[in-house]
C-alpha positions as CSV (number, residue, x, y, z in Angstrom):
1,X,0.2,-0.1,0.2
2,X,1.4,3.5,-0.8
3,X,2.3,5.8,1.9
4,X,-0.2,8.5,0.6
5,X,-3.1,6.0,0.8
6,X,-2.0,4.9,4.3
7,X,-2.1,8.6,5.4
8,X,-5.5,9.0,4.0
9,X,-6.9,6.0,5.7
10,X,-5.4,7.0,9.1
11,X,-6.4,10.6,8.6
12,X,-10.0,9.4,7.9
13,X,-9.9,6.9,11.2
14,X,-8.9,9.8,13.2
15,X,-11.3,12.4,12.2
16,X,-14.2,9.7,12.4
17,X,-12.9,9.0,15.9
18,X,-12.8,12.8,16.9
19,X,-16.2,13.3,15.7
20,X,-17.8,10.0,17.3
21,X,-16.2,11.3,20.5
22,X,-17.5,14.6,19.9
23,X,-20.9,13.7,19.2
24,X,-21.2,11.2,22.3
25,X,-20.2,13.9,24.5
26,X,-22.8,16.2,23.1
27,X,-25.3,13.4,23.5
28,X,-24.5,12.9,27.1
29,X,-24.5,16.6,27.7
30,X,-28.0,16.8,26.0
31,X,-29.3,14.0,28.1
32,X,-28.2,15.6,31.4
33,X,-29.8,19.0,30.3
34,X,-33.2,17.3,29.2
35,X,-33.4,15.3,32.5
36,X,-32.5,18.5,34.5
37,X,-35.3,20.4,32.6
38,X,-37.9,17.6,33.1
39,X,-36.9,17.7,36.8
40,X,-37.7,21.3,37.6
41,X,-40.8,20.8,35.3
42,X,-42.1,18.1,37.5
43,X,-41.1,20.2,40.7
44,X,-43.1,23.0,39.4
45,X,-46.3,20.8,39.0
46,X,-45.9,19.4,42.5
47,X,-45.6,22.9,43.9
48,X,-48.9,23.9,41.7
49,X,-50.6,21.0,43.1
50,X,-50.0,22.1,46.9
51,X,-51.0,25.7,45.7
52,X,-47.4,26.7,46.8
53,X,-46.8,30.1,44.7
54,X,-44.0,30.4,42.5
55,X,-43.0,32.6,39.3
56,X,-42.2,31.1,35.9
57,X,-39.5,33.8,35.5
58,X,-37.6,31.8,38.5
59,X,-34.4,30.5,37.9
60,X,-33.9,26.7,38.0
61,X,-31.8,26.8,41.5
62,X,-34.5,29.0,42.8
63,X,-37.3,26.7,41.7
64,X,-35.3,23.6,43.2
65,X,-34.5,25.5,46.3
66,X,-38.3,26.4,46.6
67,X,-39.4,22.9,46.1
68,X,-36.8,21.5,48.8
69,X,-38.0,24.0,51.5
70,X,-41.8,23.0,51.0
71,X,-41.6,19.3,49.6
72,X,-40.1,16.4,51.5
73,X,-40.4,12.8,49.5
74,X,-40.9,9.5,51.3
75,X,-42.1,6.2,50.6
76,X,-45.2,4.1,51.4
77,X,-44.1,0.4,50.4
78,X,-43.6,1.0,46.4
79,X,-45.6,4.5,46.7
80,X,-43.6,7.5,46.3
81,X,-45.4,10.5,48.5
82,X,-44.5,13.9,48.2
83,X,-45.4,15.8,51.7
84,X,-46.1,19.4,51.4
85,X,-45.1,22.1,53.9
86,X,-45.9,25.6,54.5
87,X,-44.1,27.4,57.7
88,X,-43.0,23.8,58.6
89,X,-46.7,22.9,59.1
90,X,-47.9,19.8,57.1
91,X,-50.4,20.8,54.7
92,X,-50.9,17.3,52.9
93,X,-49.6,14.5,50.5
94,X,-49.2,14.3,47.0
95,X,-48.9,11.4,44.6
96,X,-48.3,10.4,41.0
97,X,-51.1,9.3,38.9
98,X,-51.3,7.7,35.6
99,X,-53.6,5.8,33.4
100,X,-54.6,5.5,29.7
101,X,-56.0,8.5,28.0
102,X,-57.4,8.6,24.5
103,X,-54.0,8.9,22.7
104,X,-51.4,7.4,25.3
105,X,-50.9,7.7,28.9
106,X,-51.7,10.8,31.1
107,X,-49.3,11.1,33.9
108,X,-50.0,13.7,36.6
109,X,-49.8,14.6,40.1
110,X,-52.6,14.9,42.7
111,X,-52.4,16.4,46.3
112,X,-54.6,15.6,49.4
113,X,-55.0,17.5,52.5
114,X,-53.4,16.1,55.8
115,X,-57.1,15.0,57.1
116,X,-57.5,13.2,53.8
117,X,-60.8,14.5,53.3
118,X,-60.3,16.9,50.3
119,X,-58.1,17.4,47.3
120,X,-56.0,20.4,47.5
121,X,-54.8,20.1,43.5
122,X,-54.0,18.2,40.6
123,X,-51.4,18.7,37.6
124,X,-50.6,16.8,34.7
125,X,-46.9,16.0,33.9
126,X,-47.2,14.5,30.2
127,X,-50.1,13.4,28.0
128,X,-50.7,13.0,24.5
129,X,-54.2,14.3,24.2
130,X,-55.7,16.4,21.2
131,X,-54.8,20.0,21.1
132,X,-58.1,21.9,21.5
133,X,-59.8,19.0,22.9
134,X,-58.6,16.7,25.4
135,X,-55.4,18.7,25.7
136,X,-57.4,21.4,27.6
137,X,-56.8,19.2,30.7
138,X,-53.6,21.6,31.0
139,X,-55.8,24.7,31.0
140,X,-56.3,26.8,34.6
141,X,-60.0,26.4,34.6
142,X,-60.1,22.6,34.4
143,X,-57.3,22.1,37.0
144,X,-58.7,24.6,39.0
145,X,-62.0,22.9,39.5
146,X,-59.9,20.4,41.7
147,X,-58.6,22.9,44.0
148,X,-59.8,22.3,47.8
149,X,-62.7,20.0,46.8
150,X,-64.4,17.7,49.4
151,X,-64.0,13.8,48.7
152,X,-67.1,12.0,48.7
153,X,-67.0,9.5,51.6
154,X,-66.9,6.4,49.6
155,X,-65.4,5.6,46.1
156,X,-65.6,7.1,43.4
157,X,-64.5,10.1,45.5
158,X,-65.0,12.8,42.5
159,X,-67.8,12.7,40.2
160,X,-68.6,15.2,37.3
161,X,-71.5,17.3,37.1
162,X,-74.4,16.9,36.5
163,X,-74.2,14.1,39.0
164,X,-75.9,14.9,42.4
165,X,-72.6,14.6,43.9
166,X,-70.5,16.0,41.3
167,X,-68.1,18.9,42.3
168,X,-66.3,19.4,38.7
169,X,-67.0,19.7,34.8
170,X,-65.8,17.6,32.0
171,X,-64.2,19.3,29.1
172,X,-67.2,19.7,26.4
173,X,-66.2,17.9,23.2
174,X,-63.6,15.7,25.0
175,X,-65.8,13.1,26.9
176,X,-63.3,9.9,26.4
177,X,-60.2,12.2,28.1
178,X,-62.6,13.8,30.4
179,X,-63.6,10.2,31.6
180,X,-59.9,8.9,31.6
181,X,-59.0,11.9,33.9
182,X,-61.8,11.1,36.2
183,X,-61.0,7.4,36.4
184,X,-57.0,8.0,37.1
185,X,-58.0,10.6,39.8
186,X,-60.1,7.9,41.4
187,X,-57.9,5.2,41.0
188,X,-55.1,7.1,42.3
189,X,-57.2,8.2,45.3
190,X,-58.2,4.5,45.9
191,X,-54.5,3.3,45.9
192,X,-53.4,6.4,47.8
193,X,-56.0,6.3,50.8
194,X,-55.9,2.8,51.0
195,X,-52.3,3.0,51.6
196,X,-52.5,5.6,54.2
197,X,-55.5,4.2,56.0
198,X,-53.9,0.8,56.3
199,X,-51.0,2.0,57.8
200,X,-52.9,4.0,60.5
C-alpha cells in the first residue's frame, strides 16, 4: 500500500474517532440537560398541586430551593409520596397518578390534605391528548376545579356534574379524555387512601 493511501486511511480514522467522541459527548450533555429540565418541570407541577406559589421567571436554582423548602419525599411501600409543608406545617400529601388517555398515557400528580378528606390540587406532567380538545386538561380553569374540593365519603371520590355529588365539569367535546382523567384521579385516590388508612 502506498504511503499516501495509508496516511489518508489513518487521517479518516482519526477524524471519524474525533467526531464520534464529540457526538457522544454532546449526546450525554443533552441527556443531562433534558433530565434537568424535566426535573424542574415536575417540581413546578408538584408545587402547583399544593398551591405553593412560584413565578415562571424563577431560575432553576430558585425553583429547586423552593421545592426543597416545601416538599419532602418519602415512600409508602412502593408508592412515592410528596409531603407538602408551609411554615413547617404539614399541609398534605401528593402522589403521582397515571393511566390511559385517548391517545396515550396521562401522567400527573394529585395532592390531598392532611386529613385525607379533600383534594388540594392536581396537575398533569405528560400526556398526548388532542390540542384544543382533550389537551385542555392543561388549562387553568379545568385544573382549578379540583382545588380544595371535598372527597365523597366512598369511591368514586370525585364525580362530574350533573351528578348530584358532582363537583367538577367535564371538557365539552372531549368526553373520552374527561372520563379517562376522572378514572385516573379516582384510581389514584383509591390506591393512596388504601395505603394511608391501612398504615394507621
